[in-house]
C-alpha positions as MATLAB code, in Angstrom:
seq = 'MARLLRAATWGLFPWRGYCSQKAKGELCRDFVEALKAVVGGSHVSTATVVREQHGRDESVHRCEPPDAVVWPQNVEQVSRLAALCYRQGVPIIPFGTGTGLEGGVCAVQGGVCINLTHMDRILELNLEDFSVVVEPGVTRKALNLHLRDSGLWFPVDPGADASLCGMAATGASGTNAVRYGTMRDNVLNLEVVLPDGRLLHTAGQGRHFRLGFWSEIPHHTAWYSPCVSLGPRKSAAGYNLTGLFVGSEGTLGLITATTLRLHPVPEAIVAATCAFPSVQAAVDSTVHILQAAVPVARIEFLDEVMMDACNRYSKLNCSVAPTLFLEFHGSQQALEEQLQRTEEIVQQNGASDFSWAKAAEERSQLWTARHNAWYAALAMRPGCKGYSTDVCVPISRLPEILVQTKEDLNASGLTGSIVGHVGDGNFHCILLVNPDDAEELGRVKAFAEQLGRRALALHGTCTGEHGIGLGKRQLLREEVGAVGVETMRQLKAVLDPQGLMNPGKVL';
ca = [
      18.163    5.332   26.818;
      21.318    6.050   25.105;
      21.987    2.726   25.015;
      18.533    1.975   23.509;
      18.839    4.676   20.703;
      22.103    3.488   19.945;
      20.696    0.294   19.477;
      17.701    1.274   17.438;
      20.157    3.669   15.327;
      22.480    0.713   14.473;
      20.033   -1.812   13.720;
      22.574   -4.888   14.294;
      22.577   -7.054   17.151;
      24.416  -10.359   17.619;
      22.940  -13.146   17.753;
      22.447  -15.238   21.581;
      21.648  -18.426   22.461;
      20.458  -21.175   19.901;
      22.279  -18.980   17.156;
      25.258  -17.579   18.950;
      27.287  -19.724   16.769;
      25.952  -19.654   13.499;
      26.350  -17.632   10.248;
      22.952  -16.112    8.460;
      21.576  -18.575    6.673;
      22.322  -21.530    9.534;
      19.988  -21.084   12.110;
      21.458  -23.858   14.495;
      19.113  -26.961   14.739;
      18.032  -26.185   18.576;
      16.178  -23.123   17.357;
      14.504  -24.649   14.326;
      13.462  -27.609   16.774;
      11.909  -24.710   19.048;
      10.125  -23.216   16.268;
       8.057  -26.534   15.129;
       7.303  -27.285   19.008;
       5.520  -23.860   18.210;
       3.341  -24.476   14.506;
       4.509  -27.386   14.209;
       6.882  -29.470   12.153;
       4.905  -28.670    8.742;
       4.698  -25.159    9.332;
       8.383  -24.705    8.978;
      10.940  -24.512    6.815;
      14.647  -23.787    6.061;
      14.503  -24.855    2.164;
      16.561  -22.627   -0.036;
      13.322  -22.157   -2.565;
      11.119  -21.448    0.039;
      13.449  -19.167    1.875;
      14.221  -16.989   -1.536;
      10.503  -17.015   -2.285;
      10.469  -15.243    1.019;
      13.025  -12.686    0.736;
      12.226  -10.620   -2.623;
       8.695   -8.857   -3.290;
       8.036   -7.233   -7.020;
      10.870   -4.219   -6.235;
      14.291   -4.039   -7.879;
      15.820   -4.922   -4.594;
      17.909   -8.120   -4.624;
      16.595  -11.139   -2.767;
      17.820  -11.153    0.678;
      16.338  -14.633    2.276;
      15.633  -15.166    5.809;
      16.891  -18.582    7.692;
      13.825  -19.989    8.209;
       9.809  -19.084    7.305;
       7.502  -20.282    9.453;
       3.734  -20.533    9.320;
       1.567  -19.627   12.163;
      -2.465  -20.367   12.265;
      -3.318  -18.010   15.353;
      -2.123  -15.250   17.439;
      -1.369  -17.315   20.241;
       1.436  -19.042   18.249;
       2.368  -15.484   16.695;
       3.162  -14.039   20.011;
       5.341  -17.379   21.142;
       7.108  -17.204   17.977;
       7.790  -13.181   18.587;
       9.043  -14.371   21.923;
      11.341  -16.681   21.351;
      12.927  -14.883   19.086;
      13.183  -12.191   21.424;
      15.185  -13.654   24.148;
      17.460  -15.393   21.142;
      17.956  -12.012   19.774;
      16.510  -12.996   16.417;
      15.280  -10.761   13.052;
      11.522  -11.214   12.623;
      10.084  -10.629    8.964;
       6.398   -9.993    8.725;
       4.837  -11.595    4.855;
       2.039  -11.320    3.433;
       1.333  -11.999    0.136;
       4.375  -10.244   -0.708;
       2.965   -7.472   -3.463;
       5.157   -4.972   -2.268;
       7.342   -2.421   -3.978;
       9.769   -1.382   -1.417;
      11.789   -4.196   -0.295;
       9.766   -4.840    2.431;
      10.055   -8.353    3.085;
      14.066   -8.603    2.309;
      15.745  -10.533    5.041;
      18.945   -7.925    5.359;
      20.176   -9.803    8.410;
      18.671  -13.502    7.911;
      15.965  -14.731   10.703;
      12.639  -15.752   10.630;
      10.124  -14.774    8.243;
       6.831  -14.845    9.790;
       4.404  -15.804    6.588;
       0.480  -14.920    8.415;
      -1.518  -16.123    5.260;
      -2.819  -19.026    7.143;
      -4.485  -16.843    9.206;
      -6.950  -15.699    7.181;
     -11.031  -15.774    9.120;
     -12.797  -13.002    9.101;
     -13.662  -12.742   12.820;
     -16.152  -10.262   12.984;
     -18.644   -8.476   10.718;
     -20.825   -5.473   12.358;
     -23.355   -4.466    9.736;
     -25.100   -1.810   11.833;
     -21.553   -0.334   12.901;
     -20.178   -0.218    9.545;
     -17.311   -2.185   10.818;
     -15.610   -5.769   10.524;
     -12.231   -7.841   11.944;
     -10.055   -9.501    9.918;
      -6.699  -11.742    9.983;
      -3.688  -10.969    8.191;
      -4.335  -14.049    5.535;
      -7.889  -12.132    4.056;
      -7.182  -10.048    0.848;
      -9.329   -7.457    0.296;
     -10.927   -9.286   -2.775;
     -11.917  -11.835   -0.488;
     -13.463   -9.056    2.105;
     -15.458   -7.977   -0.455;
     -16.600  -11.211   -1.850;
     -17.378  -11.964    1.676;
     -19.746   -9.016    1.973;
     -21.229   -9.185   -2.008;
     -24.912   -9.489   -0.256;
     -24.385   -7.277    2.600;
     -24.591   -3.758    1.311;
     -21.747   -2.967    2.506;
     -17.734   -2.749    1.121;
     -14.266   -1.851    1.523;
     -13.426    0.332   -0.877;
      -9.263    0.678   -0.570;
      -7.545   -0.777   -3.578;
      -4.005   -0.961   -4.134;
      -3.209   -2.891   -7.582;
      -2.326   -6.228   -6.161;
      -4.698   -8.611   -4.512;
      -2.804   -7.802   -1.038;
      -3.525   -8.631    2.451;
      -5.971   -6.161    4.541;
      -3.250   -6.183    7.325;
      -0.260   -6.101    5.137;
      -2.345   -2.952    3.498;
      -2.410   -1.590    7.171;
       1.280   -2.172    7.989;
       2.303    0.256    4.943;
      -0.813    2.459    5.115;
      -1.658    1.624    1.644;
      -4.354    3.559   -0.817;
      -5.704    3.045   -4.049;
      -7.907    4.101   -7.112;
     -10.885    5.085   -4.449;
      -8.850    7.000   -2.003;
      -9.847   10.054   -3.664;
     -13.783    9.601   -2.525;
     -13.256    6.908    0.484;
      -9.724    7.789    2.051;
      -6.337    5.514    2.073;
      -5.869    2.739    5.115;
      -4.718    5.516    7.326;
      -8.456    6.603    7.368;
     -10.002    3.110    7.405;
      -8.371    1.788   10.220;
     -10.001    1.497   13.422;
      -8.110   -0.884   15.434;
      -4.974   -2.941   15.158;
      -4.239   -6.245   17.140;
      -0.254   -6.061   17.349;
       2.052   -8.563   18.804;
       4.904   -6.932   19.774;
       8.714   -7.735   19.462;
       8.595   -9.701   23.089;
       5.430  -11.296   22.248;
       2.695   -9.186   24.124;
      -0.377   -8.575   22.737;
      -1.590   -4.976   22.461;
      -5.388   -3.863   20.748;
      -4.234   -0.256   19.629;
      -7.872    1.105   20.374;
      -8.654   -0.888   23.286;
      -9.702   -4.483   22.693;
     -12.959   -5.253   20.884;
     -13.533   -1.429   19.927;
     -14.564   -0.776   16.418;
     -16.742    2.827   17.405;
     -20.357    3.046   16.823;
     -20.658    5.484   13.735;
     -23.940    7.527   15.752;
     -26.441    8.232   13.355;
     -25.078    7.806   10.311;
     -25.529    3.954    9.638;
     -29.205    4.752   10.021;
     -29.380    7.001    7.047;
     -30.082    4.953    3.481;
     -27.194    4.520    1.579;
     -28.217    5.839   -1.082;
     -29.136    9.414   -0.138;
     -28.239   11.635   -3.024;
     -25.800   13.783   -1.083;
     -24.509   11.006    0.939;
     -20.427   11.251    0.759;
     -18.748    7.889    2.497;
     -15.426   10.257    3.244;
     -17.192   12.637    4.939;
     -20.069   10.568    6.895;
     -17.662    8.090    8.285;
     -15.500   10.272    8.816;
     -13.163   10.017   12.329;
     -13.992    7.915   14.855;
     -15.136    9.755   17.946;
     -12.271    9.330   20.413;
      -9.925   11.187   22.145;
      -8.498    8.872   24.686;
      -4.859    9.685   24.610;
      -1.904    9.235   21.865;
      -3.566    7.479   18.492;
      -1.707    4.292   18.769;
      -3.647    3.188   15.488;
      -2.103    5.356   13.506;
       1.661    4.689   14.740;
       1.131    1.258   13.441;
      -0.914    1.900   10.132;
       2.274    2.503    7.500;
       5.128    0.922   10.236;
       6.080   -1.676    7.512;
       6.137   -4.316   10.123;
       8.844   -2.086   11.950;
       7.857   -1.959   15.205;
       5.496   -5.215   15.600;
       3.034   -8.205   13.935;
      -0.501   -7.125   12.923;
      -2.656   -9.790   13.573;
      -5.932   -8.524   12.582;
      -7.242   -5.095   11.851;
     -10.607   -3.792   12.701;
     -11.986   -1.452    9.274;
     -14.279    0.782    7.913;
     -16.794   -0.327    5.961;
     -18.881    1.854    3.420;
     -22.542    1.520    1.927;
     -22.402   -0.092   -1.596;
     -23.420    2.928   -4.089;
     -26.653    2.709   -5.754;
     -25.579    3.426   -9.398;
     -22.147    3.722  -10.872;
     -21.104    4.971  -13.740;
     -17.207    4.800  -15.167;
     -15.981    6.816  -17.989;
     -12.532    7.221  -20.059;
     -11.453   10.143  -22.245;
      -8.398   10.844  -24.143;
      -6.567   13.897  -24.460;
      -4.121   16.088  -26.566;
      -1.780   16.462  -23.484;
      -0.340   15.320  -20.689;
      -1.096   19.049  -19.527;
      -4.706   18.692  -20.987;
      -5.254   15.856  -19.284;
      -4.228   16.819  -15.400;
      -5.627   20.791  -16.192;
      -9.165   18.465  -15.794;
      -8.044   16.867  -12.994;
      -7.513   19.808  -10.815;
     -10.528   21.418  -13.249;
     -13.176   18.757  -12.185;
     -11.445   19.094   -8.038;
     -12.121   22.612   -7.812;
     -15.512   22.527   -9.075;
     -16.249   19.837   -6.507;
     -17.890   17.519   -8.479;
     -17.571   14.206   -6.327;
     -15.588   12.221   -8.289;
     -15.093    8.959   -6.956;
     -12.212    7.491   -9.184;
      -9.588    9.570  -11.178;
      -6.736    8.261  -12.525;
      -4.051    9.732  -15.290;
      -2.070    6.826  -17.814;
       0.322    8.556  -20.266;
       0.498    7.118  -24.176;
       2.942    4.893  -23.363;
       0.466    2.946  -20.344;
      -2.428    2.953  -22.124;
      -0.842    1.540  -25.049;
       0.544   -1.034  -22.903;
      -2.728   -1.666  -21.612;
      -4.473   -2.125  -24.890;
      -2.265   -4.961  -25.518;
      -2.091   -6.312  -22.156;
      -5.560   -5.967  -21.201;
      -7.154   -5.881  -24.366;
      -8.696   -2.268  -24.489;
      -9.421   -0.342  -27.906;
      -8.415    2.962  -26.151;
      -6.996    5.893  -28.268;
      -3.327    5.758  -27.469;
      -2.794    9.323  -25.840;
      -2.573   10.828  -22.372;
      -6.453    9.169  -21.022;
      -8.192    9.604  -17.654;
      -9.958    6.611  -15.944;
     -13.218    8.271  -14.042;
     -15.309    6.821  -12.125;
     -18.825    8.558  -10.011;
     -21.094    7.168   -7.096;
     -24.085    7.977   -6.373;
     -27.610    8.349   -6.966;
     -29.263    8.117  -10.516;
     -30.540   11.470  -10.035;
     -26.409   12.974   -8.424;
     -25.025   10.882  -11.523;
     -26.344   12.663  -14.441;
     -25.047   16.290  -12.540;
     -21.515   14.586  -12.256;
     -21.589   13.265  -15.929;
     -22.426   16.615  -17.387;
     -20.307   18.789  -14.860;
     -17.248   16.319  -16.185;
     -18.278   16.050  -19.490;
     -17.931   20.384  -19.918;
     -15.002   20.314  -17.931;
     -13.254   17.799  -20.035;
     -13.924   18.970  -23.308;
     -12.814   22.787  -22.274;
      -9.370   20.847  -21.936;
     -10.097   19.293  -25.143;
     -11.007   15.883  -24.634;
     -11.692   13.601  -27.714;
     -13.351    9.522  -27.505;
     -15.583   10.471  -24.445;
     -16.925    7.555  -23.718;
     -19.251    6.225  -20.527;
     -19.448    2.835  -19.190;
     -22.454    2.273  -17.067;
     -22.534   -1.842  -17.289;
     -20.783   -4.013  -14.528;
     -19.399   -6.133  -16.941;
     -17.484   -2.728  -18.887;
     -16.245   -1.189  -15.992;
     -15.057   -4.462  -14.387;
     -12.776   -4.766  -18.122;
     -11.820   -0.989  -17.496;
     -10.444   -1.494  -13.600;
      -9.022   -4.628  -14.115;
      -6.827   -3.173  -17.242;
      -5.909    0.015  -14.659;
      -5.125   -2.514  -11.621;
      -2.953   -4.563  -14.010;
      -1.148   -1.339  -15.329;
       2.180   -2.639  -13.308;
       2.238   -6.173  -15.165;
       1.300   -4.665  -18.356;
       4.038   -2.406  -18.605;
       6.160   -5.180  -17.504;
       5.024   -6.864  -20.730;
       6.629   -4.165  -22.435;
      10.252   -5.546  -21.559;
      10.298   -9.200  -21.041;
      12.376   -9.858  -18.843;
      13.324   -7.262  -16.718;
      12.309   -5.747  -13.380;
       9.763   -2.955  -12.920;
      10.794    0.147  -10.761;
       8.359    2.048   -9.415;
       8.562    5.845   -7.955;
       5.814    7.051   -5.631;
       5.232   11.067   -5.334;
       2.268   12.901   -4.312;
       2.467   16.703   -4.134;
      -0.661   19.253   -3.430;
      -3.128   19.134   -6.592;
      -2.488   22.286   -7.573;
       1.530   21.754   -8.300;
       0.317   18.413  -10.327;
       0.323   19.649  -14.084;
       3.935   21.095  -12.904;
       5.523   17.529  -11.810;
       3.442   15.728  -13.960;
       4.715   17.952  -17.187;
       8.151   17.997  -16.227;
       7.924   14.238  -15.246;
       7.272   13.739  -18.535;
       9.741   15.613  -20.311;
      12.542   14.159  -18.359;
      11.250   10.639  -18.834;
      11.246   11.148  -22.648;
      15.059   12.658  -22.000;
      16.190   10.039  -20.214;
      16.462    6.940  -22.823;
      14.933    5.059  -20.423;
      11.977    2.436  -20.980;
       8.987    3.675  -19.147;
       5.614    5.170  -18.541;
       3.661    7.198  -15.470;
       0.348    5.768  -14.196;
      -1.219    7.184  -10.528;
      -4.293    8.192   -8.471;
      -4.067   12.134   -9.589;
      -7.112   13.056   -7.674;
      -5.120   12.185   -4.990;
      -1.995   14.436   -6.335;
      -0.104   10.986   -6.585;
       1.679    9.259   -9.344;
       3.706    6.531  -10.555;
       6.936    6.585  -13.083;
       6.958    2.907  -13.885;
      10.519    2.270  -14.757;
      11.669   -1.532  -16.560;
      15.343   -1.901  -15.941;
      17.799   -5.254  -16.209;
      18.862   -5.241  -12.780;
      21.902   -7.310  -13.928;
      23.119   -3.646  -15.821;
      24.333   -1.813  -13.357;
      24.490    1.548  -14.844;
      21.129    1.215  -16.086;
      19.819    0.443  -12.864;
      22.003    3.953  -11.607;
      20.196    5.983  -14.234;
      17.118    4.732  -12.992;
      17.780    5.304   -9.204;
      18.908    8.811  -10.037;
      15.584    9.585  -12.286;
      13.412    8.280   -8.945;
      15.458   10.181   -6.522;
      15.108   13.713   -8.633;
      11.725   12.795   -9.240;
      11.377   12.535   -4.970;
      13.348   15.460   -4.266;
      11.190   17.686   -6.916;
       8.096   16.469   -4.735;
       9.415   17.366   -1.628;
      10.133   20.972   -3.276;
       6.540   21.013   -4.082;
       5.771   20.539   -0.704;
       4.858   16.726   -1.347;
       5.732   13.412   -0.249;
       8.549   10.800   -1.241;
       5.713    7.848   -1.098;
       2.040    8.415   -1.360;
       1.453    4.611   -1.215;
       4.411    2.022   -1.589;
       5.959    3.203    1.782;
       9.827    3.626    2.216;
      11.112   -0.080    2.729;
      14.841   -0.083    1.722;
      15.249    2.545   -1.358;
      13.750    5.925    0.316;
      15.094    6.091    3.862;
      17.677    8.858    2.909;
      14.417   10.559    0.972;
      12.676   10.099    4.395;
      15.438   11.576    6.327;
      15.071   15.101    3.822;
      11.127   14.806    4.216;
      10.584   14.861    8.257;
      14.388   16.370    8.938;
      16.736   15.457   11.379;
      14.156   15.835   14.280;
      11.542   13.917   12.536;
      14.008   11.064   12.055;
      15.077   10.779   15.547;
      11.529   11.253   17.159;
      11.130    8.136   15.298;
      14.168    6.253   16.148;
      13.097    7.137   19.836;
       9.985    5.278   19.452;
      11.379    2.630   17.505;
      13.627    1.875   20.553;
      10.816    2.033   22.887;
       8.696   -1.059   21.194;
      11.898   -2.436   19.839;
      14.896   -2.005   21.646;
      16.974   -4.658   20.245;
      16.008   -3.761   16.826;
      14.517   -7.298   15.639;
      11.506   -6.179   13.651;
      12.036   -6.095   10.295;
      15.524   -4.620   10.502;
      17.003   -2.053    7.985;
      13.784   -0.860    6.820;
      12.290    2.339    7.360;
      15.159    4.156    9.801;
];
């Protein structure tokens, strides 16, 4: 066991067999031919441009290309690829849509990138049990398009059209999390190829757990609350292996299918925007709305810099001021009560330009603009990269940290904005940085580390949804402590004794 723990700690392993004489970027011909024998020659590439496309995500982390990219077509091929790499000591990097923000796909030790996007089937839809099984190439938008006439939908919505298995791997969240939860709340089962090629079903093969009598309640019952009624699956069978792999960021295995919890489409939906005289007023309104038990589905904060960027990029016409975007789901009668109570609360905090959007087209424009906030921010400083922080704190500490962060941002001299899922206590500073300017990049990283430590001091977390990746490993150590990190290392060593799965990430 000591040897395994050392391996997991170092994360550096000599390549053997096919690749023992080759440097990074030079996989030997026999090994490449072995890859082609598994997936076919047209599904393997060692071209520089392809490798570089797979060695970066949306983050500021520099490109670290793999030595080869392969596109398996089914889980059997993924299993054979993993076994081949395992026997030869070659690192494995899973790849979905490449929309991560923490350098999770950077191949810091080279190796083989396994692009899973060709596996894009919806394998099983269980309408009565509110569940669906999808392969890793299925994105959230593709799934909801498939579900459009079913009366169900999948609500977890990070800004990008990410792959659902990739969202499970990073523990993703989104604007709907305040009502419907994150990926951790909506993943029922995972099919995982372990580093040596063995196949694991984390909750047992084919299990998706009937949700009991809730599936027979009319979808538009006024008091229906999806986050509560579709609560935890009813199983007490051993360790929660599903929870272990959700958020593992490709460091424990390759997720080749995920079973997801679906939710009823609401009878009625209304969105709203309101501007505030200050960050404090906007965030105070958020806390008061939640404390008043208004069952808001979405509540997003955008500071005045972000609002100006969204107005320009998405052709909105909102006030350039700290702003809340809100959305409510339920029956017509329930919505009237929610809207009335919310309007009273925000007006008490000085809200202005309060407007409702009931038509689907208006709501779509509003939330498309919110989901495009990352790209709107990038447009503020063309040619620069975006650096997104990602802290989350208890809702009672949200006003304190947001106001202080806004003051720090204004004083920093950096170009940036604040946006976030404030209903969960989660927010981001999107900072624009010239990656070739070492001094500016250093200031951005220092700002992010200071913010992460401030969140930890307020009993929060250094990452609400983006994950650890390359950039937050030290903050993870500070968050969970020495015993927590050592326990994670032990789990990693048991499942991945050679340290081949996405090395250099998380730990």
